[in-house]
MARNU-944895 format. One record per residue (C-alpha): x negated, y negated, z negated; residue in one letter; residue number from 1. Coordinates in Angstrom, 1 decimal. Example, Ala and Ser with C-alpha at 12.3 -4.5 7.8 and 13.67 -1.06 7.14 Angstrom:
// residues 2
<X = -12.3, Y = 4.5, Z = -7.8, residuo = A, num = 1> .
<X = -13.7, Y = 1.1, Z = -7.1, residuo = S, num = 2> .
END
This chain:
// residues 90
<X = -96.0, Y = -127.4, Z = -100.1, residuo = M, num = 1> .
<X = -95.5, Y = -126.9, Z = -96.2, residuo = F, num = 2> .
<X = -98.5, Y = -124.2, Z = -96.1, residuo = F, num = 3> .
<X = -96.8, Y = -122.2, Z = -98.6, residuo = F, num = 4> .
<X = -93.3, Y = -121.7, Z = -96.6, residuo = F, num = 5> .
<X = -95.9, Y = -121.1, Z = -93.9, residuo = F, num = 6> .
<X = -97.8, Y = -118.7, Z = -95.4, residuo = F, num = 7> .
<X = -94.2, Y = -116.6, Z = -96.3, residuo = F, num = 8> .
<X = -92.8, Y = -116.9, Z = -93.0, residuo = F, num = 9> .
<X = -96.2, Y = -116.0, Z = -91.4, residuo = F, num = 10> .
<X = -96.0, Y = -112.7, Z = -93.8, residuo = G, num = 11> .
<X = -92.6, Y = -111.7, Z = -92.6, residuo = F, num = 12> .
<X = -93.3, Y = -112.5, Z = -89.4, residuo = I, num = 13> .
<X = -97.0, Y = -109.9, Z = -89.9, residuo = S, num = 14> .
<X = -94.9, Y = -107.5, Z = -91.4, residuo = L, num = 15> .
<X = -91.8, Y = -107.1, Z = -88.3, residuo = F, num = 16> .
<X = -95.1, Y = -107.3, Z = -85.6, residuo = L, num = 17> .
<X = -97.3, Y = -104.8, Z = -87.9, residuo = V, num = 18> .
<X = -95.1, Y = -101.9, Z = -88.0, residuo = R, num = 19> .
<X = -97.2, Y = -98.8, Z = -87.1, residuo = K, num = 20> .
<X = -98.9, Y = -98.0, Z = -90.2, residuo = H, num = 21> .
<X = -97.5, Y = -97.6, Z = -93.7, residuo = Y, num = 22> .
<X = -100.7, Y = -99.4, Z = -95.2, residuo = L, num = 23> .
<X = -100.7, Y = -102.8, Z = -92.9, residuo = L, num = 24> .
<X = -96.9, Y = -102.8, Z = -94.1, residuo = S, num = 25> .
<X = -98.2, Y = -102.5, Z = -97.8, residuo = L, num = 26> .
<X = -100.9, Y = -105.5, Z = -96.9, residuo = F, num = 27> .
<X = -98.1, Y = -107.7, Z = -95.4, residuo = C, num = 28> .
<X = -95.9, Y = -107.0, Z = -98.4, residuo = L, num = 29> .
<X = -98.6, Y = -108.2, Z = -100.8, residuo = E, num = 30> .
<X = -99.4, Y = -111.4, Z = -98.4, residuo = F, num = 31> .
<X = -95.7, Y = -112.2, Z = -99.1, residuo = I, num = 32> .
<X = -95.9, Y = -111.8, Z = -102.9, residuo = F, num = 33> .
<X = -99.3, Y = -113.4, Z = -103.5, residuo = L, num = 34> .
<X = -97.5, Y = -116.6, Z = -101.2, residuo = S, num = 35> .
<X = -94.4, Y = -116.5, Z = -103.7, residuo = L, num = 36> .
<X = -96.8, Y = -116.7, Z = -106.5, residuo = F, num = 37> .
<X = -98.5, Y = -119.5, Z = -105.4, residuo = L, num = 38> .
<X = -95.6, Y = -121.6, Z = -104.9, residuo = F, num = 39> .
<X = -93.9, Y = -120.3, Z = -108.5, residuo = I, num = 40> .
<X = -97.3, Y = -121.1, Z = -109.8, residuo = F, num = 41> .
<X = -97.8, Y = -124.6, Z = -108.6, residuo = F, num = 42> .
<X = -94.2, Y = -125.2, Z = -108.8, residuo = Y, num = 43> .
<X = -94.2, Y = -124.5, Z = -112.6, residuo = L, num = 44> .
<X = -97.3, Y = -126.6, Z = -112.8, residuo = N, num = 45> .
<X = -95.7, Y = -129.6, Z = -111.7, residuo = F, num = 46> .
<X = -93.2, Y = -129.7, Z = -114.2, residuo = F, num = 47> .
<X = -95.3, Y = -128.9, Z = -116.7, residuo = F, num = 48> .
<X = -93.5, Y = -125.3, Z = -117.8, residuo = Y, num = 49> .
<X = -94.7, Y = -122.2, Z = -119.2, residuo = E, num = 50> .
<X = -96.9, Y = -120.1, Z = -117.3, residuo = F, num = 51> .
<X = -95.1, Y = -117.1, Z = -118.8, residuo = Y, num = 52> .
<X = -92.5, Y = -116.8, Z = -115.9, residuo = Y, num = 53> .
<X = -95.7, Y = -116.4, Z = -113.1, residuo = G, num = 54> .
<X = -97.4, Y = -113.8, Z = -115.8, residuo = V, num = 55> .
<X = -94.0, Y = -111.5, Z = -115.2, residuo = V, num = 56> .
<X = -94.1, Y = -112.4, Z = -111.3, residuo = F, num = 57> .
<X = -97.8, Y = -110.7, Z = -111.2, residuo = L, num = 58> .
<X = -96.7, Y = -107.7, Z = -113.2, residuo = V, num = 59> .
<X = -93.8, Y = -107.1, Z = -111.2, residuo = F, num = 60> .
<X = -96.0, Y = -107.8, Z = -108.0, residuo = G, num = 61> .
<X = -98.9, Y = -105.2, Z = -109.6, residuo = V, num = 62> .
<X = -96.0, Y = -102.5, Z = -110.4, residuo = C, num = 63> .
<X = -94.9, Y = -103.2, Z = -106.6, residuo = D, num = 64> .
<X = -98.6, Y = -102.6, Z = -105.0, residuo = G, num = 65> .
<X = -98.9, Y = -99.2, Z = -107.6, residuo = V, num = 66> .
<X = -95.7, Y = -97.9, Z = -106.5, residuo = L, num = 67> .
<X = -96.8, Y = -98.2, Z = -102.4, residuo = G, num = 68> .
<X = -100.0, Y = -96.9, Z = -103.0, residuo = L, num = 69> .
<X = -98.7, Y = -93.6, Z = -104.7, residuo = S, num = 70> .
<X = -96.0, Y = -93.0, Z = -101.9, residuo = L, num = 71> .
<X = -98.9, Y = -93.9, Z = -99.4, residuo = L, num = 72> .
<X = -100.5, Y = -91.4, Z = -100.9, residuo = I, num = 73> .
<X = -97.8, Y = -88.8, Z = -101.2, residuo = Y, num = 74> .
<X = -97.1, Y = -89.3, Z = -97.5, residuo = I, num = 75> .
<X = -100.7, Y = -88.8, Z = -96.6, residuo = V, num = 76> .
<X = -100.6, Y = -86.0, Z = -98.2, residuo = R, num = 77> .
<X = -97.6, Y = -84.4, Z = -96.9, residuo = K, num = 78> .
<X = -97.7, Y = -85.7, Z = -93.5, residuo = F, num = 79> .
<X = -101.3, Y = -86.1, Z = -93.0, residuo = S, num = 80> .
<X = -100.7, Y = -89.8, Z = -91.7, residuo = S, num = 81> .
<X = -99.9, Y = -93.0, Z = -92.8, residuo = D, num = 82> .
<X = -98.2, Y = -94.2, Z = -89.5, residuo = Y, num = 83> .
<X = -93.9, Y = -94.9, Z = -90.1, residuo = L, num = 84> .
<X = -92.9, Y = -93.5, Z = -86.7, residuo = D, num = 85> .
<X = -94.3, Y = -89.7, Z = -88.1, residuo = S, num = 86> .
<X = -91.5, Y = -89.3, Z = -91.0, residuo = F, num = 87> .
<X = -87.5, Y = -89.7, Z = -90.5, residuo = N, num = 88> .
<X = -85.6, Y = -91.5, Z = -93.5, residuo = L, num = 89> .
<X = -82.5, Y = -90.0, Z = -92.6, residuo = C, num = 90> .
END
């Protein structure tokens, strides 16, 4: 149980420390997502619940990854780099 929280906080720390490239930020977000999925999976397995919620969580995670990669392609084509400092969010 402690490992899931360790993975979760390690993902957040790496997300705040690695903010130079957009792709590395996406990797950190997917790491956080996988740690949450493992926590939900073992929680549902412990109480003998169905894994329907885990599948729904995976579907949302896949949609999140697809949107992130499509934004990465758009940013690379528009600004010709994947640095987060190369474009303004305002």
